[in-house]
C-alpha positions as CSV (number, residue, x, y, z in Angstrom):
1,M,187.3,23.9,63.7
2,R,184.8,23.6,66.8
3,I,182.7,26.4,65.7
4,L,181.3,25.1,62.8
5,V,180.7,21.6,64.6
6,A,178.8,23.5,66.9
7,L,176.7,25.0,64.1
8,L,175.7,20.7,62.7
9,S,173.8,18.9,65.3
10,L,175.1,20.1,68.5
11,L,179.1,18.6,68.1
12,C,178.0,15.5,67.1
13,F,176.7,14.6,70.3
14,A,172.4,12.9,70.6
15,C,171.6,15.4,72.6
16,A,168.4,14.1,74.9
17,S,165.5,16.6,74.0
18,Q,165.0,19.0,77.2
19,P,162.5,19.5,79.0
20,P,160.1,22.4,79.1
21,P,160.4,24.7,81.5
22,A,159.3,24.0,85.4
23,A,155.1,25.1,86.0
24,E,155.0,28.1,88.5
25,P,153.6,27.4,91.9
26,A,151.0,29.7,93.3
27,S,152.5,31.0,96.7
28,P,154.4,31.6,96.9
29,P,157.1,32.0,94.6
30,P,161.0,30.5,95.2
31,P,163.7,32.1,95.6
32,R,165.3,33.8,92.4
33,K,168.4,35.2,91.4
34,R,167.1,37.5,88.5
35,P,163.6,37.8,87.4
36,R,162.7,35.0,84.7
37,P,163.1,36.6,81.3
38,I,160.5,38.0,79.4
39,G,159.8,35.1,76.6
40,F,161.0,32.8,79.1
41,G,159.1,29.8,77.5
42,N,157.9,30.9,73.9
43,K,159.9,28.8,71.3
44,S,160.8,31.4,69.4
45,A,162.8,33.8,71.9
46,G,165.8,34.3,71.7
47,K,166.1,32.4,68.1
48,A,166.7,35.8,66.8
49,E,169.7,36.4,68.8
50,L,171.0,33.3,67.6
51,Q,170.0,33.1,64.6
52,A,172.7,36.5,64.5
53,A,175.0,34.7,67.4
54,I,175.7,31.9,64.3
55,E,176.0,34.5,61.0
56,A,178.7,35.7,62.8
57,A,180.3,32.8,62.9
58,K,180.5,32.3,60.0
59,K,182.4,35.3,58.9
60,D,184.8,34.0,62.7
61,D,183.3,37.8,64.3
62,L,183.8,35.5,67.7
63,D,183.4,38.9,69.8
64,T,179.5,38.9,68.0
65,T,179.1,35.6,68.0
66,I,179.5,35.7,71.8
67,A,177.8,38.7,72.8
68,Q,174.6,37.3,70.3
69,C,175.1,33.7,72.6
70,R,174.7,35.6,75.5
71,A,172.2,38.0,74.2
72,A,169.7,34.8,73.0
73,I,170.5,32.7,76.4
74,E,169.1,35.7,79.0
75,K,165.5,35.9,75.8
76,N,165.7,32.2,76.6
77,P,168.0,30.0,78.9
78,N,166.4,26.7,77.3
79,L,168.7,27.6,74.2
80,E,171.0,24.8,74.3
81,Q,172.4,25.4,70.8
82,A,173.0,29.2,72.1
83,Y,175.4,27.5,74.9
84,L,177.4,25.1,72.7
85,L,178.0,28.0,70.0
86,L,178.9,30.3,73.1
87,G,181.9,27.3,74.5
88,S,183.3,26.7,71.1
89,A,183.7,30.9,71.1
90,C,185.1,31.0,74.0
91,S,187.7,28.0,72.7
92,L,188.4,30.0,69.6
93,K,189.6,33.1,71.5
94,E,191.2,30.7,74.0
95,D,189.1,31.6,77.1
96,P,189.0,29.2,79.3
97,A,187.0,30.6,82.0
98,C,184.6,32.1,79.5
99,E,184.0,28.7,78.2
100,K,183.5,27.1,81.2
101,E,180.6,29.6,82.2
102,A,179.1,28.5,79.2
103,Y,179.1,25.1,79.9
104,D,178.0,25.3,83.7
105,D,175.4,27.5,82.6
106,G,173.9,25.7,80.4
107,I,174.1,22.9,82.3
108,A,171.8,24.2,84.9
109,A,169.8,25.2,82.5
110,L,169.4,22.0,81.1
111,P,170.8,19.6,83.2
112,T,169.5,16.3,80.4
113,S,172.0,17.5,77.6
114,V,174.0,15.0,76.6
115,A,175.9,17.4,74.4
116,L,177.3,20.1,77.0
117,H,178.2,17.6,79.9
118,A,180.1,16.1,77.0
119,E,181.6,19.2,75.7
120,A,182.5,20.3,79.5
121,G,183.9,17.2,79.6
122,F,186.1,17.8,77.2
123,L,187.4,20.8,77.7
124,A,188.4,19.4,81.5
125,L,189.9,16.7,80.2
126,Q,192.4,20.0,77.7
127,L,193.0,21.9,81.3
128,G,194.3,18.3,83.1
129,Q,191.0,18.3,85.3
130,N,190.4,14.4,84.8
131,P,188.8,14.1,87.2
132,D,186.6,16.0,86.1
133,A,186.5,14.9,82.7
134,V,184.8,11.3,84.4
135,A,182.5,12.6,86.1
136,Y,180.8,14.6,83.6
137,Y,181.2,12.0,81.5
138,E,179.6,9.7,83.3
139,K,176.7,12.1,83.7
140,A,176.5,12.7,79.9
141,R,176.7,8.3,79.6
142,D,173.6,8.1,82.1
143,L,171.9,10.4,80.2
144,T,172.2,7.9,77.0
145,D,171.5,5.0,78.8
146,G,175.0,4.2,77.9
147,K,174.4,3.4,74.3
148,N,176.3,6.1,72.4
149,S,179.4,5.0,71.7
150,D,181.1,8.0,70.9
151,V,180.6,9.3,74.5
152,L,181.5,6.1,76.0
153,A,185.0,6.5,74.0
154,H,185.7,10.0,75.6
155,L,184.2,8.5,79.4
156,A,187.2,5.5,78.5
157,Y,189.8,8.2,77.7
158,A,189.2,10.3,80.6
159,K,188.8,6.8,82.6
160,G,192.7,6.3,81.1
161,L,193.9,9.7,82.0
162,S,193.3,8.9,85.6
163,G,195.1,5.6,86.0
164,D,192.1,3.8,85.6
165,M,193.5,1.0,82.0
166,K,191.0,-1.3,82.9
167,G,188.7,0.4,83.5
168,A,189.4,2.9,80.0
169,L,190.0,-0.5,78.4
170,V,186.3,-2.0,79.2
171,L,184.6,1.3,77.9
172,A,186.8,1.5,74.8
173,K,185.4,-2.3,73.8
174,Q,182.3,-1.7,74.5
175,A,182.5,1.9,72.3
176,S,184.6,0.5,69.1
177,D,181.7,-2.4,68.8
178,D,180.0,0.0,66.9
179,E,182.0,-0.1,64.0
180,K,181.2,2.4,62.3
181,C,183.0,4.9,65.0
182,A,185.7,6.4,63.6
183,R,186.5,7.9,67.0
184,C,185.8,5.3,69.2
185,A,188.5,2.9,67.0
186,A,190.8,6.1,66.9
187,I,190.9,6.2,71.0
188,H,190.5,1.9,71.9
189,G,193.9,1.7,69.7
190,R,195.5,4.8,71.5
191,L,194.7,2.9,75.5
192,L,196.1,-0.3,73.6
193,L,198.9,1.0,72.6
194,A,199.6,3.0,75.8
195,S,199.0,-0.6,78.0
196,N,201.4,-2.1,75.7
197,N,199.3,-4.6,73.2
198,V,201.0,-3.5,69.9
199,P,198.8,-5.8,67.8
200,S,195.7,-5.6,69.1
201,A,196.8,-1.3,68.8
202,I,198.0,-1.8,65.7
203,E,194.3,-3.6,64.2
204,M,192.1,-0.5,66.4
205,L,194.1,2.0,64.6
206,E,194.3,0.1,61.1
207,R,190.5,0.7,61.4
208,A,190.4,4.3,62.2
209,R,192.2,5.5,59.8
210,R,190.2,3.4,57.2
211,L,186.7,4.7,58.4
212,D,188.3,8.8,59.4
213,G,191.4,9.1,57.1
214,A,191.8,12.6,58.1
215,D,192.3,11.8,61.6
216,V,196.4,12.6,62.3
217,D,196.4,11.6,66.2
218,A,195.5,8.1,65.1
219,A,197.9,7.8,61.9
220,S,200.3,9.1,64.3
221,Q,199.5,7.0,66.8
222,L,199.2,3.7,63.6
223,A,203.2,4.8,63.2
224,K,203.9,4.8,66.4
225,A,202.4,1.1,67.0
226,Y,203.8,-0.3,63.5
227,Y,207.8,1.5,64.8
228,L,207.4,-0.4,67.8
229,A,206.2,-4.2,66.3
230,K,209.0,-3.4,64.2
231,R,207.5,-3.0,60.3
232,V,209.9,0.2,60.5
233,D,208.9,0.3,56.2
234,D,205.4,0.5,57.2
235,A,206.3,3.5,59.8
236,A,208.4,5.9,57.0
237,K,205.8,5.2,55.1
238,L,202.8,6.8,56.9
239,Y,205.0,9.0,58.8
240,A,206.0,10.6,55.1
241,E,202.9,10.7,54.1
242,L,202.1,12.8,57.6
243,V,205.1,15.1,57.4
244,D,203.5,16.0,53.7
245,A,200.6,17.4,55.2
246,T,201.1,19.0,58.0
247,N,204.7,20.0,58.0
248,D,204.2,18.7,62.0
249,P,208.1,19.4,63.4
250,S,207.1,16.9,66.1
251,L,206.0,14.2,63.4
252,R,209.1,14.8,61.3
253,S,211.0,14.4,64.1
254,E,209.6,11.3,65.0
255,Y,210.5,10.2,61.1
256,A,213.8,10.6,61.6
257,L,214.3,8.5,64.3
258,V,212.3,6.2,62.4
259,L,214.5,6.8,59.0
260,M,218.1,6.4,61.0
261,K,215.9,2.8,62.6
262,A,216.0,1.8,59.1
263,K,219.5,2.7,58.4
264,R,218.0,5.6,55.9
265,Y,220.9,8.0,57.2
266,G,220.3,10.0,53.9
267,D,217.1,10.8,54.1
268,A,217.0,11.5,57.9
269,V,220.0,13.9,57.2
270,T,217.0,15.4,55.0
271,Q,214.4,15.9,57.3
272,L,216.7,16.9,60.4
273,N,218.4,20.0,58.3
274,T,214.7,21.1,58.2
275,L,214.0,21.0,62.1
276,T,218.0,22.4,63.3
277,E,216.8,25.0,60.8
278,A,213.9,25.8,62.5
279,F,215.5,25.5,65.7
280,P,218.6,26.3,65.4
281,K,219.4,26.2,69.0
282,E,218.7,22.9,69.7
283,K,221.0,21.1,71.3
284,T,219.3,17.4,70.9
285,L,218.6,18.3,67.4
286,L,221.5,18.9,66.6
287,E,223.7,15.9,68.4
288,R,221.3,13.8,65.9
289,L,221.6,15.5,62.8
290,Y,226.1,15.3,63.6
291,E,225.3,10.8,64.5
292,A,223.0,10.9,60.6
293,Q,225.5,12.8,58.9
294,K,228.3,10.7,59.9
295,K,227.0,8.0,59.2
296,A,225.6,9.5,55.9
297,G,229.1,9.7,55.1
298,D,228.8,13.3,54.8
299,T,232.0,14.7,56.5
300,K,231.8,18.1,55.3
301,G,227.9,18.5,56.7
302,A,229.0,16.7,59.9
303,R,231.9,19.1,61.1
304,V,229.3,22.4,60.6
305,T,227.3,21.2,62.7
306,K,230.2,20.2,65.3
307,K,231.0,23.7,65.3
308,K,227.1,25.1,65.8
309,L,227.3,22.3,68.5
310,E,231.0,23.8,70.4
311,A,229.6,27.1,70.1
312,L,226.3,26.4,72.4
């Protein structure tokens, strides 16, 4: 869960240390939208509220988490973790406007925060705002002098989605030079697969899987790459593991297609029966099941499926 990651080292990004607030000029004071909060600059200001937010987050009490994060920020706008935790809680409440406000306010207060720029970039990707995502990740890259492989990988992904595949692959290669970064290898592999460089994609995605066996997305991309490389048995084996682990309908559907390609029609029928039970009105699935049943010699099952298709 992203909310737990937000509690640990600011979502795995190497966050730059924040500068202290600028000293007040003697006179005249600059115009402000609101007075500087009491305790601003005091290292302990807002810490109690932030701790209360953390405890609420551990209990999945999102409303209290949000309220306490805002209280912490009100007392001390320098608390980077408060903005990150606020954004994470807003994300879990599926409130992108609240999440964006958290990151925008955080960046305004702490313009050198790598973590806040990275999270804002991730949100922009989720919202389909790819140019904005590129801009946020480019800023994060500049703040780390291009030395943060995770940031480079995400910038590469954002550029790929924006249509700059050449630039994306250059950045992804730089990121995957970090041989310990599973996410870097996964993103590089995904971009290579999108570029139809299947052998290199397999190499990167296998590395990602070795480094992080729990990354379902990387594993599913690897299964696709095996299929495209005509390594059907390897693809089927990996899809079987993924379906058992996730029960994901999309993965089950892809698994069924691979089983059909491997001429394992009986196994394909098993998977498609599960899918059609969950989606009984999905014509494409019924047509696929009908085809698999006929090729598997399941005459009775094919008749039943044909009647269902005729009734649609």
